[in-house]
N, C-alpha and C positions, 0 to 999 in steps of 0.2 A: 504493500500498498504506500503511496506517497504522499507522506505529511510532510513536506517541508514548506507547503504555502504555508502553513500552520506557524512553524519552525520559523519560516526566513525571515530578513528585516526587509527583504522588497515586497513590498506593500503592491498592493490595486494599480496598475500601471495610469488608471485615470487620474490620476491625484498628479501625473505626468504635464494635462491637460494646461492645468496651471500655468506650471513651467511655459510652455511655448505659445500659450494665449497670450500671456502679459509680456512675452517677449515680441512677438511680431505686431501686435495695438502700441506699440510704442513706435511704429512707422507711421500707425493711424491719428496718433496723439500729436506729432510736427509736421505730420499734412493737414491736420486739423488750424493748426498754429498758424500754417504761414499761408491760408486761404485754399485750400484740399487741393485737387488735382489739374489746377490750372497753368498759367507758366512758368518756367522754370529757376524762380528765384533769383535769376543774376545772370544766370548760364545760356551759352545760346547754342546751341545742336544745329548741325547741320543735317540730319538725317534726310535719307532721301524716302520719302511718300510719308504724310500723316495723316490720310484721308481715315473715316471710320471706315470699315468694315462692315456692308451692310448683308447676313447671310440671308439666302433666300428656300425659301422651304417647297417641296415640292410634294402634293398631295397624292395618294395613291390612284386618285384621278384624273391625275394629269395637270390641276393647275399650280398655281405659283403665287407665293404672298413675298413682298419685300417685308421685312423685318425690321429697317432702317437700324441695326445694330441693336432691337430687341430681342427676347426670343421666338425664332419662328414657328410659327400656327400652324396646321394641317388645315386642310379642309375636308369633309364631310364625316366628321363628329369623331375622326381617329385620334390619337393622344398623340399630341407634338413634342415632335425632338429638335432638338438644336444643335450645330457642329461650330467650331468656330478655330479658325487656323492660329495659335500665338507663337509658332515659332519657326524664325528664325524673325519674323516680325508678328505682328496683330494687324498692322497697316495696309491695306490695299495696293500698296506697292512695295516692288524689294529692287534694289540695283545692285547687279552682281560681276564680277569680273569671272569665277567662277563657272565651270561649263557644269556644272550638277549642282543641285540645291538641295534642301534633305526639310520639309515640315514636319512640325509636329501641331499639336493641339487639343482639343477635350471635343465629346460630344455628350450629350444627355444620356441620362440611364436607360435601359430599352433597348439600347443602339448594336443593333449584329452583327457588323462590317460599316466601316468607313474604306473607300475608295477613291483612288485620284486620275486624273486626265488632263494632259496637256496638251492645248488644242494646236500647237505644234508638229503635235507625234508622243504619242506613249502614255500607256497608264497602267493601273496593277493596283493593288491592297494595300493599306497601311494596317503596318502591325499593332493590334488593340482595339480598342471601341472607347471606351469614355476617357482614355488618355492615349491615344494615337500617335504612331511619327510614320513617316515614308523610309525606305531609302534612299538613295540619292537619285534625285530626278534629274533627266539630261535634258539638255536647255539648246535649244537653237540661237543664234546671235539675232539681235534685236528684242522684241516683247514675246511672252512664251506665258498665258493665260492658265493659271493650272486651277483647276476645279476638282472640289473634296466635297464626296458625299456621304453623307450616314444615311444606313439604311435600316430599320425597325424588321420585325419578324410580320412585320402585318404589311410590309412595303410603300410602308412611308417613309416620305425623304426629306432632307435636309440638306442643301448644299454652301458653302463658301469659297471662295475664289482669292487669289492673290492675282497681280499681274507680278512677273517676273522681265526683267529688262538685262538680257544678258550684253555686258559693254566687254569687246573684245579689243578695245581701243586699250592705248597707256596713259595711265591714271601716274599724276605727281603730285608727292608730298612734300611739304614744307614742314622744316624743323624750327623750334620756337626753344626759346629761353627764358628761365622761373629765377628768384632769387628773394629770400628778403632784405637783402641790399641792394634790390631794382627797382624800377619805379615805371609806369604805368605808361609815363610819357615814352621811354624808350623804345624800339621796334619790333625788340626779343626775339632780333633777328642770330645774333650772335651771345658768346659768353661774356662778353665788356658790356653789353647794351641788352641786358633781362629788360623780360617783365616785371611784376610785384607781387600781384595777386593775381588768385584763381581766376576772382569772376571776370576779371578783362581779361586774363589768357583765353581760356573757353569762349567766350560770347567773339574773340577774335578769331578761332583756329575753327577751320572747315575738316569735316569729317578725313578723317584718315591721316591728320597731319601727325606730328611727333613734336611732344613738350620735355623738357629737357629738365632736372631740377636741379640747382645746382647746390654745392654742402651750405647745412642750415638748418633752423628748426624754424617750420612754418606755423602760423597760427594766429587767431586776431587776433591775438597782442602786440604781434611782429606785424601788423598790417595787412597780413597775404592772406589772411583766413584759411578755411582750409577745402578737398572738395567733397563738398556736399551741396546741397539747394538750402540751406540753414546755415548762418553765422553771417556776420559782417566780412563783405570782403569773400565770402566763399561762390563756389560754384561749381556745376556738373560737368563731367566729362562728355563730351559729344560723343555720338555714334560713330563708330566707323563705317566706313564702304561696307567691305564683306572680310571673310578670313585672312587673305591676303593682306588688303590691306585695312589694319584695325587701327583705331587712334589708338596712341603709342603714350604711355604719359611715364617717365621711369626717372630714376636717380642718378646722375653721373655718375656718383663715387657710393654705392653699395652699403651702406652703411654708418655712412654723411650724412641719411637727410631724414630727420623726425618730423612727421606731421602732427601736431598735437591736436585735434580732434575726430572724429571717427569719419574714415572713408563712407560713402555714402553712390549707388551708384543707380542708376532706373527709376527717376524720380515720376518718369508717367506712367497712370493705372491704367486698366482693362486695356480696351478696343486704342490706347493714345500711342501705344507701340512699345513695344522694350526697348529697351536702349544695348545697343550689342555691338558686338566687335571691338571691342576695346580690353586693350591688357595697360596693367598697371604692374612693375616692377623695380626691385631694389628698396623699397620706403618703409620705413615704422611707422606702424598709425598707432597713437596713443589719446583714450580716451580720458586718461587722470580718473579724476574722481567724481566729475560731473555726465558722463556720457559712455556709453559701450564707445567699442573700436573699429567697427566696421558689418556694414550689412551692402547684401544684395538685394533689392526689392524687384523689379524686374528688369529681369535681367536675360539675354540670349548670348553666346560665344562670346566672355565677358574669359579673361585668363589675368589670372595672380597668381605671379611668381616672386620667391626669392621677398618675400616683405613679413614683417612682424607685425604681430597686433597684440595690443593689451589694452588692459582697462580695469579701474577699481572702483566702481560706482555702485558694487555691491546691489544694481537692480536683478528683477527678475527676469532680466536677460539674457543674452551671452556677449560674452567676448567679441566673439565673428558669427554672423548669421546671413545665411541664406535664405529667404521666403515672407511669407506674411500672409495673413489670414483678411487681408483688404479683400481680396480678390479670388479666384481662383484660376489664375493667368500662368501663374509658376515664373519659376526660373529655370533655364534650358539650358545645355550643351556646355554650360560653364566646365572650366580647369582651374582649380586651386593649387598650384607645385610648387615644393619648395617653400610651407610657409611656418613661422611657430605665432603659436595662441599660448599666451596665459593671463592669470589676473583673477578677479575675485566677482565672478556673476552668477545667478545661477548655474549657468551652463560656458562652460568654455567655448564650444564649436555646435550649432545644433544647423542642420539641414531641413527645410519645412515647405513640404506644397511644390517642393521643386522637383525634374526628372533628368535624367540623361548627365548627374554629376561627376564629375570625375576629382576626387581629392587623391594626391600623391604626393609623396612622402613630406607630412606633417609630424610637428611635435606639438603636442599639446599639456597644458598643467594648469590644472584647476586650482586655486590658492586659498580654495575656502570663504567659508562669509563669517564676519568678522561678529553684523549685526544684521539681523533679520528685517530692521525697521522700512530701508527702501525696498523690499521683497524678493531678498536672493536668498530666502531660506525661511522655513519655520518649525516647528513642531506638529505642523496636523497633515502630512505626509507631503510637500513639496519642495522634493528633493534635489540637493546639489547632484549635479551630471555634468561627466568630463563630455561626451560628443555623444548625438544624437541624432538618428536618423528619423524622422516623422514626417508621416500622413506625406513620403514619397516616393518614387519608384527609382529605378534603374540607377542609383549611386553605386558608385566604386571607391569603397577607400584600400590605397594601395599603401603598402610601409606608412601607414600611420603610426606614431608611438604615443602614447598615454601613460605617461610618466610623474610620481610621488603626488597624483592628486589628493586633496586631503577635502574635508568638510567644514572646517572652522567651526571654532567658537557658537556662531550663529546660525549652523549650517544643521542639515538632517539627512542622514545618510539613508540610503534603501535604494537607490538605483546604482549605477557603475560609469565603466571609462568608455565601455562603448555601449550605449544601451538605442533601445525602438521603442518606440512608441508610434500605435495609431487606433484612432477612435471612430466608431461609426458614426458619430454626428457630423463629421465630415465627407464631403464629396472627391479626396484627393484622392487615388488609391495607392498603395503599399506592397510592391512585389517586387523583387529581381534586384533586390539589393544585396550587396557582396564586401566582405570584408577578407583581403588579401594580403598576404606578407607583414601582420597589424600588431603590434606588441601593449600589453598591456601591464606594467609592472610597477610594485607596490602601492597600488588601489585603497586608499582611504573610503572610499564609497561603495563598499559592500558588494559589487562585484564587476569582473572584470569584465564581461559581455552579457548584457542581457537583453532578451528577445520576448516581451511583454508587450501585447498588444492584443487589443477588442477581436473576437470574433468575428467574421465575415470571410464570405465566398474569394478566393484568391483569382484576379483577374487573370492571373499568371501563377503557373507556380517554374521553379521555386520559389521560395519566399522570400527565405536569404542563403546565401552560402557565406561560409567560413573557411578558408583555406591557408596552412600555414601560418595557424596562427596559436599569440604568445599570450597567457594569461598568469604572471606569477607572483605572489604573493597577496592576495588579496583572501576577503571573505570567501565567498564564491569566487570559483573561477569563469566556471560559464553556467548559467542561468535562463531556461527557456520558460513559456507557460503563456497559455491563451486564456483572456476576461471574458467575464459577462454570458459565460454559454452553461456553467454547471458542467453535465456529463456528455451535453446535444452540441460539441463546439464543432466549428466548418475548416476543415483537412488546411493546416499550414504547414507547408511541407518547407523542412531542413534540409540543407548539406553540410555537413560537419567534415574537413579532410583535414587529416595531416596537422593536428594541434594537439601544443604541449601546456598543461593545467596543474597548474598548483595552489591548493586552497590553504590557508590556515586554519581555518573554524566551520565553514559548511561546506555544502558537496562541492567536489572537483569538479563533476560534469552533473546537469540537470536539462533532463526534459521532462515536463511537467505531466501528468496524466489527463490534465486536459487537452493535450495535444494526442491526445491517441488516433483520431481521426489521418492526423499525415503521413506521409509517404518518407519517410524520416531515410537518408544515407548517412549514418557516421560510423567512420574506420577512420585504422593507423590514427590512433590517441595516445598519448602517456600522460596517465592521473596520479599525481604523488600529491605530497603533505598528512594532511591530517583533519576531523574531523567526524561531521555524521555519512556520510555514505561516500565512497569514491565516484560510482556512478552511480544516480539514479535516473534511467530515462525508462521512459514506456516505450520507445525506440530501442532495439536489440542494434546494438552495437556489435562491429566484429573490429580484428587485431585492434585489442585495447592490451595496453601495461598499466597495471596499475598495484600502489605501493603507496606505502602509509599505514597511519593509525586511524581507523575509520570505527566509528563508537558501534554502530548499527551495520559496520558490512562493508565488503567491498563492492557490492552492487546491490541494489533494491530496484522494483517493479521486473525490468526486463535482463534476465542476463546475457553475459556472453557465450559465444557456444563456439566460433571460430577465429582463433587466433589470439589466443585467451593467455596474456602472462600476467604473471606477479613476481614481474624481480623490480629491484631500484635501480634506477636508468644512471644514478650516479656511483652506485656503487661500482658497475660493471662497468664504468666508462663510457655510457652509451653519449650521457649528458653532461658535457665539461662546462658546457654555453649553452644559456635557452635558449642562442638564436641558430643551434645546428645540431645535429646527430652528429657525431663521431665515425667515421670511414674506420670502416672494421670490426665494429662494434657490434655489440646481439642487435640493435635493431635500427642497425644502414640494410635496408635492401632488403630487412624479411619481412615487412609488413603487405597490404594487400596487392597485388598485380608489379609485387616487387619493388615497392615503395618503401619508404623511412617508413618506422612509427616514430609521431611526432612529429614536430615545424620544422623547417627548416628558411630563416631568413634573412640569408647573405647576397642575394641577389636583387635586383630591383626588378618591381612589376612596373608594366607598360610603358609602352612606350614616351620618350621622351615628348611633352607638348601636346600628345593624339588627344582626342575628344573620346568623349561615347560612342562606343559604333566604328570610329577609324580601326584604319589595320595593326593589330597589336594595341592596342589601346589596355586591355587587360592584362595579357601575357606575360608569361617568366622571363627574364629577357637572360642573358648570359652577363649586363653588365654589374661589376659589384656594386654591393649598398654600403659600404663601409669605405672608410670612415664616409659619415654623414656628410652630405654638401651642410654649408655656410657653419659645421660649427662652433666655429670661432664666433661669428656674429651673434648664433644663437646665446652663447653663454654670456658673451659681454655683455648681450640684453635681458636675457631670462634671470641672470644671475643680479641684478643691482641690486634689486632687492631680498635675496632668497641665498639660504645658506644649504638649504637640503636636494638631496639628491645628488644629481652630478654638480649643483650649486657649489658642494664641500668645500673646505680647505683637503689640503693632502696632496698624494700622487698616487698614480696609478699604480698597483702591487710591485710591481716590478724595482717601483722608486725612481725610472729613470724618467717622469717628466708628470705635469698636471691629471685631474681628472677633468676629462670631455667626456661630451654626451657617448662618444665612440667605446672609450674605455668601459665609463659606466653601464650600459648596458652588457658590452663583453665578458664584463667582469662581474655578474653580477653571483656569479655563485663561487665568487673568491678563485678562481682559476685567474694566473695571470693572461693578459690578450695577447693570443698567438703572435707569430709572429708574419709579418708580410701586409699585415690589416693596413700599418701605413706605413 
């Protein structure tokens, strides 16, 4: 019998609703304070196409009605349905220099199929229904009218369209400079004649231009403003032209540029159009004690890389967040790569109501809640969280580290380093999310990994995939459960392959009895430590090595029947480092299909810069992950006000150098980092 739900401090996931709702409502409050969803508040964007899409609904009898941007209705008394294109734009026109375009969007419940056609040739069936996307649609030179049609089981249809102009000519881009020591009377064209304020810079830039930030600290106090639609002298980045020609905002010298104030991208709401094709690089964003550090509100094809995010406002939000509950337009096809996030908010990082997001090589640290007066936590179930994927689908976390998370004196434990949530009072689906080569180390937030969703029929399976994942030294290492269904839960399938899980007092690995309807694939995992059960799973695991001290036994619910081991991987030489299984050891190559037992997090997942669905975007590469990129800058910034974990004083075990992020991870089991890493 699975009793762990009663014994676990991991409470009902509906409490996480408060976290995300409060987080995303921050955007609504700011919008209201600035007059709603109108002008960009000092920023000027030259995005192509600003008219509102007017979907057309075709009834089963052949009639059509124009909705003027409202929900379409169908004649003949049939149930009305709707469909909307939201990515890469929700405007009626788009210009690109790429020979293909990928569309994404939403449709109302009851839709059974979404198809597309190009008036210049070509047609196909989109993937998904209520949330759908197409593969690359071939374009012809000039204008292409692409129509997307949703159909329900009664044959009722609704149609949306976008006119895509394929420009095969040459596009030129201008480069400008900005500095806290500059002046808006300058031409901005050279490092010696830089502009000063973001409001002036972005209102004088065109789509696809480049803005280089010279060294210094940018802030309202310095007269520069920050990158947002609020704040004196602040401004919003104009959208780029296409993926090949983004608007590019970056530091001249990464590590020497700090912006005091939250990055905010995507000012527009609904069919006003996404802010798309924007790249931000090499900047540290600090919200201080008054705001968070970054938000992507309504975006598509945005890239954030080599950037740090920090804030300590102790709010109910997150240090860095993607998404909002102001609407269901979502954020799509964004890439966040080589970033680091730390601070004192309810969550370090959240992905909410978004899709096709890649987060690649991120370091996160939750510094806890000192006082819950501003909403960061309390004792009634509003948990402190590390990272969370909430009401989102097709999100890929690749080589993400959550290290040394704490709840703080005013925080409330019960969630985890990598946590999930989906609640059935929201329309945005949850499926297809994955954690690849991720690490939870020394968690003070109850669980390393927590899958905690309300029951719902899965739009697609599997719901979640965990591959090459590590959870070391948390109360629970891996905990999965389904809520609000008693014994009649919908099937939510999990894949857990090659995991190394060490728990300190709870379960090592658990899949609750409420998930019995799912078809789970659990194999090649190593579980050790101490607590209640080593493996407490309704799904039968295979190729499992369980060791340690478990008060209620190594197994509960379903037993292991194939490839079952009880060896201590540290004693037999298999596990000297939490990130790999040693060559020649008993667990090397002896698992299912000749794979290892346990996780290997030594190479990078995903081709650099690739977006969701592109070639090799989530494949395991041959490129070494270690030493961790930007680790000198990461330590300088993340350790400015902390002394725990990799920020501690001292040297690595062999005494040859200081502790770094790389040595901290590799030497977690007190074995010297192997030669060849540096």
